[in-house]
C-alpha positions as CSV (number, residue, x, y, z in Angstrom):
1,M,18.3,0.6,-0.6
2,F,15.1,-1.4,-1.3
3,S,13.9,1.2,-3.8
4,L,17.1,1.0,-5.8
5,T,16.8,-2.7,-6.2
6,I,13.2,-2.5,-7.2
7,Q,13.7,0.2,-9.8
8,A,15.8,-2.2,-11.9
9,Q,13.0,-4.8,-12.0
10,K,10.7,-4.7,-14.9
11,R,7.4,-6.4,-14.6
12,C,4.2,-6.6,-16.6
13,W,0.6,-6.7,-15.7
14,K,-0.9,-9.4,-17.7
15,E,-4.6,-8.8,-18.5
16,N,-6.9,-11.7,-19.3
17,K,-9.4,-9.9,-21.6
18,D,-12.1,-12.5,-20.9
19,I,-12.3,-11.6,-17.2
20,G,-10.7,-8.2,-17.1
21,E,-8.2,-9.0,-14.4
22,F,-4.5,-8.2,-14.2
23,V,-1.7,-10.5,-12.9
24,L,1.8,-9.4,-12.1
25,C,4.2,-11.4,-14.2
26,P,7.7,-11.6,-15.8
27,C,7.8,-9.7,-19.1
28,D,9.4,-12.5,-21.1
29,D,6.2,-14.4,-21.9
30,P,5.1,-14.2,-25.5
31,D,2.1,-12.0,-26.3
32,G,-0.7,-14.6,-26.4
33,S,-4.2,-14.0,-27.7
34,P,-6.3,-13.5,-24.5
35,W,-3.5,-11.5,-22.8
36,N,-2.5,-7.9,-22.9
37,Y,0.8,-6.8,-21.3
38,R,1.5,-3.4,-19.7
39,Y,5.1,-2.6,-19.0
40,M,5.8,-0.6,-15.8
41,D,8.7,-0.3,-13.5
42,M,8.0,-1.6,-9.9
43,D,8.3,1.8,-8.2
44,S,5.8,3.4,-10.6
45,M,3.3,0.5,-9.9
46,L,3.7,0.8,-6.1
47,H,3.3,4.5,-6.2
48,S,0.2,4.1,-8.3
49,L,-1.3,1.7,-5.8
50,S,-0.5,4.0,-2.9
51,F,-1.9,7.0,-4.8
52,E,-5.1,5.1,-5.6
53,F,-5.6,4.2,-2.0
54,F,-5.0,7.8,-0.9
55,T,-7.5,9.2,-3.5
56,M,-10.2,6.6,-2.8
57,L,-9.9,7.0,1.0
58,N,-10.2,10.7,0.7
59,K,-13.3,10.3,-1.5
60,V,-14.9,8.0,1.1
61,R,-14.0,10.4,4.0
62,V,-15.4,13.5,2.2
63,K,-18.6,11.5,1.3
64,N,-19.0,10.7,5.0
65,G,-18.6,14.4,6.0
66,L,-15.0,14.1,7.1
67,N,-12.0,16.2,6.1
68,A,-9.8,15.0,3.2
69,L,-6.4,13.9,4.6
70,V,-3.1,15.7,3.7
71,Y,-0.1,13.6,2.7
72,D,2.8,13.8,5.2
73,S,6.1,12.9,3.7
74,T,8.0,13.4,7.0
75,M,5.8,10.8,8.7
76,Y,6.3,8.5,5.6
77,N,10.1,8.7,6.0
78,C,10.2,8.5,9.8
79,V,7.6,5.8,10.5
80,T,5.7,4.4,7.5
81,L,8.4,3.3,5.1
82,P,10.7,1.9,7.8
83,H,7.9,-0.1,9.3
84,N,6.7,-1.4,5.9
85,T,10.3,-2.3,4.9
86,W,10.5,-4.3,8.1
87,Q,7.3,-6.2,7.2
88,L,8.7,-6.9,3.7
89,E,12.1,-8.1,5.1
90,K,10.4,-10.3,7.8
91,N,7.6,-11.5,5.5
92,E,5.3,-10.6,8.4
93,V,2.4,-8.2,9.0
94,S,2.6,-6.7,12.5
95,H,2.2,-3.5,14.4
96,V,5.4,-4.2,16.4
97,G,7.8,-3.9,13.5
98,S,11.1,-2.2,13.2
99,V,10.9,0.2,16.1
100,Q,9.5,-2.5,18.4
101,Y,6.7,-0.7,20.1
102,F,4.1,1.8,18.9
103,S,4.9,4.3,21.6
104,N,8.5,4.3,20.6
105,K,7.4,5.3,17.0
106,L,5.5,8.2,18.4
107,S,8.2,9.6,20.6
108,R,11.0,9.0,18.1
109,C,9.2,11.1,15.5
110,G,7.8,13.7,18.0
111,Y,4.1,12.8,17.5
112,L,1.6,12.8,20.3
113,R,-0.9,10.5,18.6
114,M,-0.9,8.3,15.6
115,S,-2.9,5.4,14.2
116,E,-1.5,2.6,12.1
117,C,-3.0,0.1,9.6
118,V,-1.0,-2.8,8.2
119,A,-2.0,-5.5,5.7
120,S,-0.6,-7.8,3.0
121,R,-1.9,-9.4,-0.1
122,T,-0.3,-12.6,-1.5
123,G,-0.6,-14.1,-4.9
124,G,-3.5,-14.1,-7.3
125,S,-4.4,-11.2,-9.5
126,F,-3.9,-7.6,-8.6
127,D,-6.7,-5.4,-10.1
128,T,-5.6,-2.1,-11.6
129,D,-9.1,-0.7,-11.7
130,K,-8.8,3.0,-10.8
131,N,-12.1,2.8,-9.0
132,R,-11.0,0.3,-6.3
133,S,-8.2,-0.5,-4.0
134,Y,-7.6,-4.0,-2.5
135,F,-6.0,-2.6,0.6
136,L,-8.8,-0.1,1.2
137,E,-11.3,-3.0,0.8
138,Q,-9.2,-5.1,3.3
139,Y,-9.2,-2.3,5.8
140,E,-12.9,-1.7,5.3
141,D,-13.6,-5.3,6.2
142,S,-11.7,-4.9,9.5
143,P,-13.7,-2.8,11.9
144,P,-10.7,-1.6,14.0
145,H,-8.7,-0.5,10.9
146,W,-11.8,1.1,9.3
147,E,-12.5,3.1,12.5
148,S,-8.9,4.4,12.5
149,L,-9.2,5.4,8.8
150,M,-12.5,7.2,9.5
151,E,-11.4,9.1,12.7
152,S,-12.6,12.7,12.4
153,D,-9.7,14.3,14.1
154,M,-7.0,12.9,11.8
155,I,-5.4,15.4,9.5
156,Y,-2.3,13.8,8.0
157,I,-1.6,10.4,6.3
158,S,1.3,8.5,4.9
159,I,1.1,5.3,2.9
160,S,3.7,2.7,1.9
161,T,3.1,-0.1,-0.5
162,L,5.9,-2.5,-1.2
163,Y,6.2,-5.8,-3.1
164,S,8.2,-8.9,-2.3
165,E,9.0,-10.9,-5.4
166,K,10.3,-13.8,-3.3
167,H,7.0,-14.2,-1.5
168,N,4.7,-12.7,-4.3
169,T,3.3,-10.4,-1.6
170,F,2.3,-6.8,-1.5
171,Y,2.6,-5.1,1.9
172,S,0.8,-2.0,3.1
173,T,1.4,0.4,6.0
174,V,-0.8,3.4,6.6
175,N,-0.2,5.9,9.3
176,M,-2.4,8.8,10.3
177,R,-2.2,11.6,12.8
């Protein structure tokens, strides 16, 4: 349901050429001199942010002698998207989430072991540089999250990135098993 609502929203990334940063904005502003607008539907932008995270995380893992992770769409549908949708609806970042307890998530989907990273980013600019990911940087700055992302025995990953226009906040949930 959330995805259908989002698909109809058109947003722009407004680039300030002086500083090279992009800001998510309505598309009805006039095209001013220091600004460059990029039109993109919200689903495409969110997919792009998740894909950049996935690509950069795998580069870091391989650089550190770890296996590249394989994307798991079943885990995405069973755990990751429902949890991130809960975060968006509650405007809250939490491991408890929609299924209430982490062990319930495991048993509900038939997994023996899984790790989870959750984060949000509110307001300000959102860089579209293909060489970085704000969520990856946030997780890297949190030792417990970074340890989870760098676990050597993890094989599969699923990533959800959602945006709340009401709260001007991006939400991230990453699961690995």
